[in-house]
TORSEVO-262161 format. One record per residue: residue in one letter; residue number from 1; x, y, z of N, C-alpha, C, CB in turn. Coordinates in nm, 3 decimals. Last residue first. Glycine has a CB too. Layout:
residues N
{r: a&k: NUM&n_c1: X&n_c2: Y&n_c3: Z&ca_c1: X&ca_c2: Y&ca_c3: Z&c_c1: X&c_c2: Y&c_c3: Z&cb_c1: X&cb_c2: Y&cb_c3: Z}
...
END
This chain:
residues 90
{r: n&k: 90&n_c1: 17.753&n_c2: 7.370&n_c3: 13.253&ca_c1: 17.815&ca_c2: 7.237&ca_c3: 13.252&c_c1: 17.965&c_c2: 7.243&c_c3: 13.245&cb_c1: 17.763&cb_c2: 7.156&cb_c3: 13.137}
{r: l&k: 89&n_c1: 17.621&n_c2: 7.607&n_c3: 13.236&ca_c1: 17.684&ca_c2: 7.577&ca_c3: 13.364&c_c1: 17.747&c_c2: 7.439&c_c3: 13.365&cb_c1: 17.582&cb_c2: 7.587&cb_c3: 13.475}
{r: s&k: 88&n_c1: 17.687&n_c2: 7.814&n_c3: 12.953&ca_c1: 17.613&ca_c2: 7.706&ca_c3: 13.016&c_c1: 17.687&c_c2: 7.672&c_c3: 13.145&cb_c1: 17.600&cb_c2: 7.581&cb_c3: 12.921}
{r: t&k: 87&n_c1: 17.655&n_c2: 8.156&n_c3: 12.853&ca_c1: 17.731&ca_c2: 8.042&ca_c3: 12.902&c_c1: 17.635&c_c2: 7.934&c_c3: 12.949&cb_c1: 17.825&cb_c2: 8.084&cb_c3: 13.016}
{r: i&k: 86&n_c1: 17.555&n_c2: 8.410&n_c3: 12.795&ca_c1: 17.593&ca_c2: 8.321&ca_c3: 12.687&c_c1: 17.681&c_c2: 8.207&c_c3: 12.732&cb_c1: 17.663&cb_c2: 8.399&cb_c3: 12.580}
{r: p&k: 85&n_c1: 17.497&n_c2: 8.632&n_c3: 12.949&ca_c1: 17.389&ca_c2: 8.537&ca_c3: 12.918&c_c1: 17.428&c_c2: 8.428&c_c3: 12.820&cb_c1: 17.273&cb_c2: 8.611&cb_c3: 12.863}
{r: f&k: 84&n_c1: 17.622&n_c2: 8.775&n_c3: 13.204&ca_c1: 17.683&ca_c2: 8.714&ca_c3: 13.085&c_c1: 17.592&c_c2: 8.603&c_c3: 13.037&cb_c1: 17.827&cb_c2: 8.660&cb_c3: 13.115}
{r: d&k: 83&n_c1: 17.546&n_c2: 8.859&n_c3: 13.446&ca_c1: 17.517&ca_c2: 8.949&ca_c3: 13.335&c_c1: 17.565&c_c2: 8.894&c_c3: 13.201&cb_c1: 17.581&cb_c2: 9.085&cb_c3: 13.360}
{r: k&k: 82&n_c1: 17.644&n_c2: 8.660&n_c3: 13.605&ca_c1: 17.500&ca_c2: 8.682&ca_c3: 13.606&c_c1: 17.457&c_c2: 8.773&c_c3: 13.492&cb_c1: 17.456&cb_c2: 8.742&cb_c3: 13.740}
{r: f&k: 81&n_c1: 17.917&n_c2: 8.672&n_c3: 13.595&ca_c1: 17.850&ca_c2: 8.584&ca_c3: 13.499&c_c1: 17.699&c_c2: 8.601&c_c3: 13.501&cb_c1: 17.885&cb_c2: 8.441&cb_c3: 13.529}
{r: k&k: 80&n_c1: 18.136&n_c2: 8.881&n_c3: 13.663&ca_c1: 17.990&ca_c2: 8.890&ca_c3: 13.676&c_c1: 17.918&c_c2: 8.804&c_c3: 13.572&cb_c1: 17.946&cb_c2: 9.036&cb_c3: 13.662}
{r: f&k: 79&n_c1: 18.408&n_c2: 8.728&n_c3: 13.828&ca_c1: 18.356&ca_c2: 8.786&ca_c3: 13.705&c_c1: 18.204&c_c2: 8.777&c_c3: 13.710&cb_c1: 18.414&cb_c2: 8.714&cb_c3: 13.578}
{r: t&k: 78&n_c1: 18.446&n_c2: 8.584&n_c3: 14.060&ca_c1: 18.449&ca_c2: 8.730&ca_c3: 14.070&c_c1: 18.400&c_c2: 8.798&c_c3: 13.942&cb_c1: 18.590&cb_c2: 8.776&cb_c3: 14.102}
{r: t&k: 77&n_c1: 18.431&n_c2: 8.320&n_c3: 13.992&ca_c1: 18.343&ca_c2: 8.365&ca_c3: 14.100&c_c1: 18.343&c_c2: 8.516&c_c3: 14.114&cb_c1: 18.385&cb_c2: 8.301&cb_c3: 14.230}
{r: p&k: 76&n_c1: 18.623&n_c2: 8.275&n_c3: 13.799&ca_c1: 18.482&ca_c2: 8.280&ca_c3: 13.756&c_c1: 18.387&c_c2: 8.323&c_c3: 13.867&cb_c1: 18.439&cb_c2: 8.146&cb_c3: 13.704}
{r: n&k: 75&n_c1: 18.909&n_c2: 8.454&n_c3: 13.772&ca_c1: 18.832&ca_c2: 8.380&ca_c3: 13.872&c_c1: 18.685&c_c2: 8.388&c_c3: 13.834&cb_c1: 18.857&cb_c2: 8.436&cb_c3: 14.015}
{r: v&k: 74&n_c1: 19.142&n_c2: 8.415&n_c3: 13.526&ca_c1: 19.021&ca_c2: 8.487&ca_c3: 13.564&c_c1: 18.945&c_c2: 8.398&c_c3: 13.660&cb_c1: 18.934&cb_c2: 8.524&cb_c3: 13.440}
{r: p&k: 73&n_c1: 19.490&n_c2: 8.456&n_c3: 13.454&ca_c1: 19.379&ca_c2: 8.376&ca_c3: 13.508&c_c1: 19.262&c_c2: 8.465&c_c3: 13.548&cb_c1: 19.426&cb_c2: 8.293&cb_c3: 13.627}
{r: k&k: 72&n_c1: 19.630&n_c2: 8.546&n_c3: 13.156&ca_c1: 19.586&ca_c2: 8.603&ca_c3: 13.284&c_c1: 19.471&c_c2: 8.519&c_c3: 13.337&cb_c1: 19.543&cb_c2: 8.753&cb_c3: 13.268}
{r: n&k: 71&n_c1: 19.691&n_c2: 8.506&n_c3: 12.897&ca_c1: 19.784&ca_c2: 8.452&ca_c3: 12.996&c_c1: 19.756&c_c2: 8.508&c_c3: 13.135&cb_c1: 19.928&cb_c2: 8.481&cb_c3: 12.955}
{r: t&k: 70&n_c1: 19.514&n_c2: 8.566&n_c3: 12.699&ca_c1: 19.572&ca_c2: 8.679&ca_c3: 12.774&c_c1: 19.683&c_c2: 8.636&c_c3: 12.870&cb_c1: 19.464&cb_c2: 8.751&cb_c3: 12.852}
{r: v&k: 69&n_c1: 19.448&n_c2: 8.318&n_c3: 12.580&ca_c1: 19.471&ca_c2: 8.437&ca_c3: 12.498&c_c1: 19.548&c_c2: 8.546&c_c3: 12.572&cb_c1: 19.338&cb_c2: 8.493&cb_c3: 12.449}
{r: d&k: 68&n_c1: 19.418&n_c2: 8.137&n_c3: 12.789&ca_c1: 19.503&ca_c2: 8.103&ca_c3: 12.675&c_c1: 19.542&c_c2: 8.227&c_c3: 12.595&cb_c1: 19.432&cb_c2: 8.003&cb_c3: 12.584}
{r: f&k: 67&n_c1: 19.228&n_c2: 8.276&n_c3: 12.948&ca_c1: 19.364&ca_c2: 8.253&ca_c3: 12.997&c_c1: 19.459&c_c2: 8.223&c_c3: 12.882&cb_c1: 19.366&cb_c2: 8.139&cb_c3: 13.099}
{r: v&k: 66&n_c1: 19.008&n_c2: 8.261&n_c3: 12.777&ca_c1: 19.058&ca_c2: 8.392&ca_c3: 12.818&c_c1: 19.202&c_c2: 8.378&c_c3: 12.867&cb_c1: 18.968&cb_c2: 8.454&cb_c3: 12.930}
{r: l&k: 65&n_c1: 18.981&n_c2: 7.982&n_c3: 12.768&ca_c1: 19.019&ca_c2: 8.055&ca_c3: 12.647&c_c1: 19.070&c_c2: 8.195&c_c3: 12.680&cb_c1: 18.900&cb_c2: 8.065&cb_c3: 12.551}
{r: g&k: 64&n_c1: 18.905&n_c2: 7.929&n_c3: 13.032&ca_c1: 19.026&ca_c2: 7.868&ca_c3: 12.977&c_c1: 19.074&c_c2: 7.941&c_c3: 12.853&cb_c1: 19.002&cb_c2: 7.722&cb_c3: 12.944}
{r: m&k: 63&n_c1: 18.665&n_c2: 8.065&n_c3: 13.041&ca_c1: 18.776&ca_c2: 8.113&ca_c3: 13.124&c_c1: 18.909&c_c2: 8.053&c_c3: 13.077&cb_c1: 18.751&cb_c2: 8.079&cb_c3: 13.272}
{r: l&k: 62&n_c1: 18.513&n_c2: 7.904&n_c3: 12.861&ca_c1: 18.536&ca_c2: 8.046&ca_c3: 12.836&c_c1: 18.657&c_c2: 8.099&c_c3: 12.913&cb_c1: 18.412&cb_c2: 8.127&cb_c3: 12.872}
{r: q&k: 61&n_c1: 18.518&n_c2: 7.652&n_c3: 12.992&ca_c1: 18.572&ca_c2: 7.667&ca_c3: 12.857&c_c1: 18.605&c_c2: 7.813&c_c3: 12.827&cb_c1: 18.472&cb_c2: 7.614&cb_c3: 12.753}
{r: n&k: 60&n_c1: 18.389&n_c2: 7.720&n_c3: 13.234&ca_c1: 18.528&ca_c2: 7.671&ca_c3: 13.234&c_c1: 18.593&c_c2: 7.683&c_c3: 13.097&cb_c1: 18.533&cb_c2: 7.526&cb_c3: 13.281}
{r: v&k: 59&n_c1: 18.135&n_c2: 7.788&n_c3: 13.141&ca_c1: 18.216&ca_c2: 7.889&ca_c3: 13.209&c_c1: 18.362&c_c2: 7.847&c_c3: 13.207&cb_c1: 18.169&cb_c2: 7.910&cb_c3: 13.355}
{r: s&k: 58&n_c1: 18.088&n_c2: 7.640&n_c3: 12.815&ca_c1: 18.073&ca_c2: 7.643&ca_c3: 12.960&c_c1: 18.159&c_c2: 7.755&c_c3: 13.016&cb_c1: 18.113&cb_c2: 7.506&cb_c3: 13.023}
{r: l&k: 57&n_c1: 17.943&n_c2: 7.765&n_c3: 12.512&ca_c1: 18.058&ca_c2: 7.723&ca_c3: 12.591&c_c1: 18.026&c_c2: 7.728&c_c3: 12.739&cb_c1: 18.179&cb_c2: 7.811&cb_c3: 12.560}
{r: t&k: 56&n_c1: 17.697&n_c2: 7.659&n_c3: 12.280&ca_c1: 17.729&ca_c2: 7.737&ca_c3: 12.400&c_c1: 17.847&c_c2: 7.678&c_c3: 12.475&cb_c1: 17.608&cb_c2: 7.744&cb_c3: 12.492}
{r: p&k: 55&n_c1: 17.603&n_c2: 7.508&n_c3: 12.067&ca_c1: 17.735&ca_c2: 7.571&ca_c3: 12.056&c_c1: 17.785&c_c2: 7.637&c_c3: 12.184&cb_c1: 17.732&cb_c2: 7.673&cb_c3: 11.948}
{r: i&k: 54&n_c1: 17.465&n_c2: 7.190&n_c3: 12.062&ca_c1: 17.455&ca_c2: 7.322&ca_c3: 12.126&c_c1: 17.592&c_c2: 7.388&c_c3: 12.123&cb_c1: 17.401&cb_c2: 7.311&cb_c3: 12.275}
{r: g&k: 53&n_c1: 17.508&n_c2: 6.939&n_c3: 11.975&ca_c1: 17.399&ca_c2: 7.011&ca_c3: 11.910&c_c1: 17.378&c_c2: 7.150&c_c3: 11.966&cb_c1: 17.273&cb_c2: 6.934&cb_c3: 11.922}
{r: t&k: 52&n_c1: 17.726&n_c2: 6.803&n_c3: 12.069&ca_c1: 17.607&ca_c2: 6.809&ca_c3: 12.154&c_c1: 17.486&c_c2: 6.873&c_c3: 12.088&cb_c1: 17.639&cb_c2: 6.884&cb_c3: 12.279}
{r: n&k: 51&n_c1: 17.929&n_c2: 6.795&n_c3: 11.873&ca_c1: 17.918&ca_c2: 6.687&ca_c3: 11.973&c_c1: 17.787&c_c2: 6.686&c_c3: 12.049&cb_c1: 18.031&cb_c2: 6.699&cb_c3: 12.069}
{r: n&k: 50&n_c1: 17.898&n_c2: 7.021&n_c3: 11.715&ca_c1: 17.910&ca_c2: 6.890&ca_c3: 11.650&c_c1: 17.890&c_c2: 6.775&c_c3: 11.747&cb_c1: 18.046&cb_c2: 6.878&cb_c3: 11.583}
{r: y&k: 49&n_c1: 17.897&n_c2: 7.217&n_c3: 11.916&ca_c1: 17.778&ca_c2: 7.195&ca_c3: 11.834&c_c1: 17.781&c_c2: 7.058&c_c3: 11.767&cb_c1: 17.767&cb_c2: 7.305&cb_c3: 11.728}
{r: n&k: 48&n_c1: 18.159&n_c2: 7.197&n_c3: 12.012&ca_c1: 18.046&ca_c2: 7.173&ca_c3: 12.101&c_c1: 17.920&c_c2: 7.140&c_c3: 12.020&cb_c1: 18.021&cb_c2: 7.295&cb_c3: 12.190}
{r: d&k: 47&n_c1: 18.294&n_c2: 7.274&n_c3: 11.776&ca_c1: 18.314&ca_c2: 7.140&ca_c3: 11.832&c_c1: 18.199&c_c2: 7.103&c_c3: 11.926&cb_c1: 18.449&cb_c2: 7.132&cb_c3: 11.907}
{r: e&k: 46&n_c1: 18.203&n_c2: 7.537&n_c3: 11.759&ca_c1: 18.177&ca_c2: 7.444&ca_c3: 11.648&c_c1: 18.190&c_c2: 7.300&c_c3: 11.696&cb_c1: 18.274&cb_c2: 7.470&cb_c3: 11.530}
{r: a&k: 45&n_c1: 18.308&n_c2: 7.636&n_c3: 11.997&ca_c1: 18.162&ca_c2: 7.636&ca_c3: 11.976&c_c1: 18.124&c_c2: 7.539&c_c3: 11.864&cb_c1: 18.112&cb_c2: 7.778&cb_c3: 11.943}
{r: v&k: 44&n_c1: 18.583&n_c2: 7.613&n_c3: 11.946&ca_c1: 18.522&ca_c2: 7.535&ca_c3: 12.054&c_c1: 18.371&c_c2: 7.526&c_c3: 12.037&cb_c1: 18.557&cb_c2: 7.597&cb_c3: 12.191}
{r: f&k: 43&n_c1: 18.610&n_c2: 7.794&n_c3: 11.728&ca_c1: 18.653&ca_c2: 7.653&ca_c3: 11.717&c_c1: 18.584&c_c2: 7.566&c_c3: 11.823&cb_c1: 18.807&cb_c2: 7.642&cb_c3: 11.732}
{r: s&k: 42&n_c1: 18.511&n_c2: 8.034&n_c3: 11.838&ca_c1: 18.446&ca_c2: 7.975&ca_c3: 11.720&c_c1: 18.483&c_c2: 7.828&c_c3: 11.704&cb_c1: 18.483&cb_c2: 8.053&cb_c3: 11.594}
{r: v&k: 41&n_c1: 18.692&n_c2: 8.086&n_c3: 12.042&ca_c1: 18.554&ca_c2: 8.052&ca_c3: 12.076&c_c1: 18.486&c_c2: 7.985&c_c3: 11.958&cb_c1: 18.475&cb_c2: 8.178&cb_c3: 12.120}
{r: e&k: 40&n_c1: 18.914&n_c2: 8.159&n_c3: 11.888&ca_c1: 18.918&ca_c2: 8.036&ca_c3: 11.968&c_c1: 18.778&c_c2: 7.991&c_c3: 12.007&cb_c1: 19.003&cb_c2: 8.057&cb_c3: 12.093}
{r: d&k: 39&n_c1: 18.819&n_c2: 8.400&n_c3: 11.779&ca_c1: 18.864&ca_c2: 8.290&ca_c3: 11.691&c_c1: 18.862&c_c2: 8.157&c_c3: 11.765&cb_c1: 19.006&cb_c2: 8.319&cb_c3: 11.637}
{r: l&k: 38&n_c1: 18.774&n_c2: 8.544&n_c3: 12.013&ca_c1: 18.662&ca_c2: 8.510&ca_c3: 11.927&c_c1: 18.697&c_c2: 8.397&c_c3: 11.831&cb_c1: 18.616&cb_c2: 8.633&cb_c3: 11.849}
{r: f&k: 37&n_c1: 19.044&n_c2: 8.567&n_c3: 12.103&ca_c1: 18.943&ca_c2: 8.499&ca_c3: 12.184&c_c1: 18.825&c_c2: 8.455&c_c3: 12.097&cb_c1: 18.896&cb_c2: 8.591&cb_c3: 12.298}
{r: k&k: 36&n_c1: 19.148&n_c2: 8.728&n_c3: 11.901&ca_c1: 19.200&ca_c2: 8.592&ca_c3: 11.917&c_c1: 19.101&c_c2: 8.508&c_c3: 11.998&cb_c1: 19.340&cb_c2: 8.595&cb_c3: 11.987}
{r: k&k: 35&n_c1: 19.001&n_c2: 8.960&n_c3: 11.958&ca_c1: 18.988&ca_c2: 8.895&ca_c3: 11.827&c_c1: 19.036&c_c2: 8.751&c_c3: 11.833&cb_c1: 19.067&cb_c2: 8.973&cb_c3: 11.720}
{r: f&k: 34&n_c1: 19.096&n_c2: 9.017&n_c3: 12.218&ca_c1: 18.955&ca_c2: 8.989&ca_c3: 12.195&c_c1: 18.933&c_c2: 8.916&c_c3: 12.062&cb_c1: 18.874&cb_c2: 9.119&cb_c3: 12.199}
{r: y&k: 33&n_c1: 19.366&n_c2: 9.068&n_c3: 12.175&ca_c1: 19.326&ca_c2: 8.957&ca_c3: 12.261&c_c1: 19.181&c_c2: 8.917&c_c3: 12.232&cb_c1: 19.342&cb_c2: 8.996&cb_c3: 12.410}
{r: d&k: 32&n_c1: 19.332&n_c2: 9.297&n_c3: 12.016&ca_c1: 19.397&ca_c2: 9.179&ca_c3: 11.960&c_c1: 19.364&c_c2: 9.055&c_c3: 12.042&cb_c1: 19.550&cb_c2: 9.198&cb_c3: 11.953}
{r: m&k: 31&n_c1: 19.220&n_c2: 9.481&n_c3: 12.195&ca_c1: 19.137&ca_c2: 9.430&ca_c3: 12.086&c_c1: 19.200&c_c2: 9.307&c_c3: 12.020&cb_c1: 19.115&cb_c2: 9.538&cb_c3: 11.981}
{r: n&k: 30&n_c1: 19.243&n_c2: 9.518&n_c3: 12.526&ca_c1: 19.327&ca_c2: 9.480&ca_c3: 12.412&c_c1: 19.241&c_c2: 9.412&c_c3: 12.304&cb_c1: 19.441&cb_c2: 9.385&cb_c3: 12.458}
{r: g&k: 29&n_c1: 19.123&n_c2: 9.573&n_c3: 12.765&ca_c1: 19.102&ca_c2: 9.668&ca_c3: 12.656&c_c1: 19.178&c_c2: 9.634&c_c3: 12.529&cb_c1: 19.141&cb_c2: 9.804&cb_c3: 12.701}
{r: g&k: 28&n_c1: 19.167&n_c2: 9.352&n_c3: 12.920&ca_c1: 19.249&ca_c2: 9.471&ca_c3: 12.945&c_c1: 19.236&c_c2: 9.574&c_c3: 12.835&cb_c1: 19.392&cb_c2: 9.431&cb_c3: 12.959}
{r: f&k: 27&n_c1: 18.997&n_c2: 9.142&n_c3: 12.901&ca_c1: 19.096&ca_c2: 9.159&ca_c3: 12.794&c_c1: 19.185&c_c2: 9.281&c_c3: 12.811&cb_c1: 19.026&cb_c2: 9.169&cb_c3: 12.662}
{r: l&k: 26&n_c1: 18.834&n_c2: 9.140&n_c3: 13.133&ca_c1: 18.884&ca_c2: 9.015&ca_c3: 13.076&c_c1: 18.999&c_c2: 9.034&c_c3: 12.978&cb_c1: 18.773&cb_c2: 8.944&cb_c3: 13.007}
{r: e&k: 25&n_c1: 18.793&n_c2: 9.412&n_c3: 13.201&ca_c1: 18.827&ca_c2: 9.313&ca_c3: 13.303&c_c1: 18.891&c_c2: 9.188&c_c3: 13.243&cb_c1: 18.703&cb_c2: 9.275&cb_c3: 13.383}
{r: q&k: 24&n_c1: 18.716&n_c2: 9.534&n_c3: 12.959&ca_c1: 18.840&ca_c2: 9.575&ca_c3: 13.027&c_c1: 18.887&c_c2: 9.468&c_c3: 13.126&cb_c1: 18.818&cb_c2: 9.708&cb_c3: 13.101}
{r: f&k: 23&n_c1: 18.476&n_c2: 9.397&n_c3: 12.915&ca_c1: 18.582&ca_c2: 9.394&ca_c3: 12.815&c_c1: 18.716&c_c2: 9.430&c_c3: 12.878&cb_c1: 18.550&cb_c2: 9.490&cb_c3: 12.698}
{r: s&k: 22&n_c1: 18.333&n_c2: 9.473&n_c3: 13.142&ca_c1: 18.369&ca_c2: 9.332&ca_c3: 13.124&c_c1: 18.482&c_c2: 9.318&c_c3: 13.022&cb_c1: 18.247&cb_c2: 9.250&cb_c3: 13.079}
{r: e&k: 21&n_c1: 18.310&n_c2: 9.750&n_c3: 13.084&ca_c1: 18.373&ca_c2: 9.704&ca_c3: 13.209&c_c1: 18.418&c_c2: 9.558&c_c3: 13.197&cb_c1: 18.275&cb_c2: 9.720&cb_c3: 13.327}
{r: e&k: 20&n_c1: 18.166&n_c2: 9.762&n_c3: 12.846&ca_c1: 18.307&ca_c2: 9.803&ca_c3: 12.847&c_c1: 18.380&c_c2: 9.752&c_c3: 12.971&cb_c1: 18.317&cb_c2: 9.956&cb_c3: 12.839}
{r: d&k: 19&n_c1: 17.939&n_c2: 9.615&n_c3: 12.698&ca_c1: 17.980&ca_c2: 9.610&ca_c3: 12.838&c_c1: 18.131&c_c2: 9.635&c_c3: 12.848&cb_c1: 17.943&cb_c2: 9.472&cb_c3: 12.902}
{r: n&k: 18&n_c1: 17.891&n_c2: 9.610&n_c3: 12.430&ca_c1: 17.798&ca_c2: 9.685&ca_c3: 12.513&c_c1: 17.835&c_c2: 9.687&c_c3: 12.661&cb_c1: 17.661&cb_c2: 9.630&cb_c3: 12.498}
{r: e&k: 17&n_c1: 18.085&n_c2: 9.447&n_c3: 12.327&ca_c1: 18.074&ca_c2: 9.582&ca_c3: 12.271&c_c1: 17.987&c_c2: 9.671&c_c3: 12.359&cb_c1: 18.015&cb_c2: 9.577&cb_c3: 12.129}
{r: f&k: 16&n_c1: 18.029&n_c2: 9.212&n_c3: 12.463&ca_c1: 18.149&ca_c2: 9.288&ca_c3: 12.499&c_c1: 18.150&c_c2: 9.428&c_c3: 12.440&cb_c1: 18.271&cb_c2: 9.212&cb_c3: 12.454}
{r: f&k: 15&n_c1: 17.782&n_c2: 9.141&n_c3: 12.338&ca_c1: 17.793&ca_c2: 9.155&ca_c3: 12.483&c_c1: 17.911&c_c2: 9.243&c_c3: 12.519&cb_c1: 17.805&cb_c2: 9.018&cb_c3: 12.550}
{r: s&k: 14&n_c1: 17.855&n_c2: 9.118&n_c3: 12.068&ca_c1: 17.763&ca_c2: 9.223&ca_c3: 12.110&c_c1: 17.772&c_c2: 9.248&c_c3: 12.261&cb_c1: 17.618&cb_c2: 9.186&cb_c3: 12.071}
{r: k&k: 13&n_c1: 18.015&n_c2: 8.888&n_c3: 12.080&ca_c1: 18.072&ca_c2: 9.015&ca_c3: 12.035&c_c1: 17.985&c_c2: 9.132&c_c3: 12.081&cb_c1: 18.086&cb_c2: 9.016&cb_c3: 11.882}
{r: i&k: 12&n_c1: 17.820&n_c2: 8.703&n_c3: 12.161&ca_c1: 17.939&ca_c2: 8.729&ca_c3: 12.245&c_c1: 17.998&c_c2: 8.865&c_c3: 12.209&cb_c1: 18.045&cb_c2: 8.618&cb_c3: 12.227}
{r: n&k: 11&n_c1: 17.644&n_c2: 8.712&n_c3: 11.942&ca_c1: 17.598&ca_c2: 8.749&ca_c3: 12.076&c_c1: 17.714&c_c2: 8.780&c_c3: 12.170&cb_c1: 17.512&cb_c2: 8.637&cb_c3: 12.134}
{r: k&k: 10&n_c1: 17.809&n_c2: 8.617&n_c3: 11.738&ca_c1: 17.755&ca_c2: 8.753&ca_c3: 11.728&c_c1: 17.707&c_c2: 8.801&c_c3: 11.865&cb_c1: 17.639&cb_c2: 8.758&cb_c3: 11.626}
{r: l&k: 9&n_c1: 17.849&n_c2: 8.355&n_c3: 11.827&ca_c1: 17.962&ca_c2: 8.448&ca_c3: 11.821&c_c1: 17.915&c_c2: 8.593&c_c3: 11.813&cb_c1: 18.050&cb_c2: 8.416&cb_c3: 11.701}
{r: y&k: 8&n_c1: 17.583&n_c2: 8.260&n_c3: 11.795&ca_c1: 17.647&ca_c2: 8.259&ca_c3: 11.927&c_c1: 17.764&c_c2: 8.358&c_c3: 11.931&cb_c1: 17.696&cb_c2: 8.116&cb_c3: 11.962}
{r: i&k: 7&n_c1: 17.554&n_c2: 8.281&n_c3: 11.519&ca_c1: 17.467&ca_c2: 8.360&ca_c3: 11.607&c_c1: 17.529&c_c2: 8.371&c_c3: 11.746&cb_c1: 17.325&cb_c2: 8.297&cb_c3: 11.616}
{r: q&k: 6&n_c1: 17.747&n_c2: 8.092&n_c3: 11.439&ca_c1: 17.758&ca_c2: 8.233&ca_c3: 11.397&c_c1: 17.674&c_c2: 8.323&c_c3: 11.487&cb_c1: 17.713&cb_c2: 8.248&cb_c3: 11.251}
{r: v&k: 5&n_c1: 17.638&n_c2: 7.862&n_c3: 11.547&ca_c1: 17.768&ca_c2: 7.908&ca_c3: 11.595&c_c1: 17.787&c_c2: 8.055&c_c3: 11.559&cb_c1: 17.883&cb_c2: 7.822&cb_c3: 11.536}
{r: e&k: 4&n_c1: 17.412&n_c2: 7.844&n_c3: 11.389&ca_c1: 17.396&ca_c2: 7.860&ca_c3: 11.534&c_c1: 17.526&c_c2: 7.908&c_c3: 11.598&cb_c1: 17.351&cb_c2: 7.728&cb_c3: 11.598}
{r: i&k: 3&n_c1: 17.521&n_c2: 7.802&n_c3: 11.133&ca_c1: 17.449&ca_c2: 7.928&ca_c3: 11.162&c_c1: 17.432&c_c2: 7.950&c_c3: 11.312&cb_c1: 17.312&cb_c2: 7.926&cb_c3: 11.093}
{r: n&k: 2&n_c1: 17.853&n_c2: 7.671&n_c3: 11.108&ca_c1: 17.712&ca_c2: 7.652&ca_c3: 11.136&c_c1: 17.646&c_c2: 7.784&c_c3: 11.176&cb_c1: 17.694&cb_c2: 7.548&cb_c3: 11.247}
{r: m&k: 1&n_c1: 18.082&n_c2: 7.751&n_c3: 10.857&ca_c1: 18.049&ca_c2: 7.757&ca_c3: 10.998&c_c1: 17.897&c_c2: 7.749&c_c3: 11.013&cb_c1: 18.105&cb_c2: 7.887&cb_c3: 11.063}
END
């Protein structure tokens, strides 16, 4: 795995470890969902990096993965992305 992807995943993990409210909102406190989410993020981030040179996932990519893992739609306008420093707007 590319070092930039590893750093990106570490930042995501750190964000959710430090923001319990966001962890609860997106994953319902379910650590299995979160682990699966991180696995899926790693695949997409690696693909993004290979195609663009940047591992960062878009809001749509992240919300799609949350839905895939939890089967719960998340409205990106209600989730506090202003505090989520690890997305791109593309």
